[in-house]
C-alpha positions in Angstrom: 21.6 5.3 -67.8 18.4 5.8 -66.0 19.3 3.8 -62.9 21.8 6.3 -61.6 19.6 9.4 -62.3 17.0 10.4 -59.8 13.3 9.7 -60.5 11.1 6.7 -61.5 11.5 4.7 -58.3 15.3 4.5 -58.5 17.4 5.0 -55.5 20.2 7.6 -55.6 21.7 6.4 -52.3 25.4 5.9 -52.9 25.6 2.7 -50.8 22.8 1.1 -52.9 24.3 2.2 -56.2 27.7 0.9 -55.2 26.2 -2.4 -54.1 24.3 -2.6 -57.4 27.6 -2.1 -59.4 29.4 -4.7 -57.3 26.6 -7.3 -57.7 26.5 -7.1 -61.5 30.3 -6.9 -61.8 30.6 -10.1 -59.8 27.9 -11.9 -61.8 29.2 -10.9 -65.3 32.9 -11.4 -64.4 32.1 -14.7 -62.8 30.2 -16.0 -65.8 33.0 -14.8 -68.2 35.6 -16.6 -66.0 33.5 -19.8 -66.1 33.4 -19.6 -70.0 37.1 -18.9 -70.2 37.8 -21.7 -67.8 35.9 -24.1 -70.0 38.0 -23.2 -73.0 41.3 -23.1 -71.1 40.4 -26.5 -69.6 40.9 -28.0 -73.1 44.6 -27.0 -73.0 45.3 -27.3 -69.3 42.8 -29.2 -67.2 44.0 -27.9 -63.7 43.9 -24.2 -64.6 40.6 -24.6 -66.4 39.0 -26.1 -63.3 40.4 -23.4 -61.1 38.9 -20.8 -63.3 35.6 -22.5 -63.5 35.4 -22.9 -59.7 36.5 -19.3 -59.1 34.0 -18.0 -61.7 31.2 -20.1 -60.1 32.0 -18.7 -56.6 32.0 -15.1 -58.0 28.6 -15.7 -59.6 27.2 -17.3 -56.5 28.4 -14.3 -54.3 26.7 -12.0 -56.8 23.5 -14.0 -56.5 23.6 -13.9 -52.7 24.2 -10.1 -52.8 21.0 -9.8 -54.9 19.1 -11.4 -52.1 20.8 -9.1 -49.6 20.0 -6.1 -51.7 16.3 -7.2 -51.8 16.1 -7.2 -48.0 17.6 -3.8 -47.6 15.4 -0.7 -47.4 16.4 2.5 -49.0 15.6 5.8 -47.3 14.2 8.5 -49.6 
């Protein structure tokens, strides 16, 4: 994976790399939870909605962290 190797305008700062991993983990886990919540909602409406809302919150936090990451400066 080229992102975690030095070179080509990629940061190797451990804080930035860790934030990048957290961001995409939150986004993908949130979207997966939303999809699972939709399917679970057909069997149990209350649990389905809880999963959809939790997944939406996780995805929104990931999106906010993308903005936070864009405002941060990485020192070479």
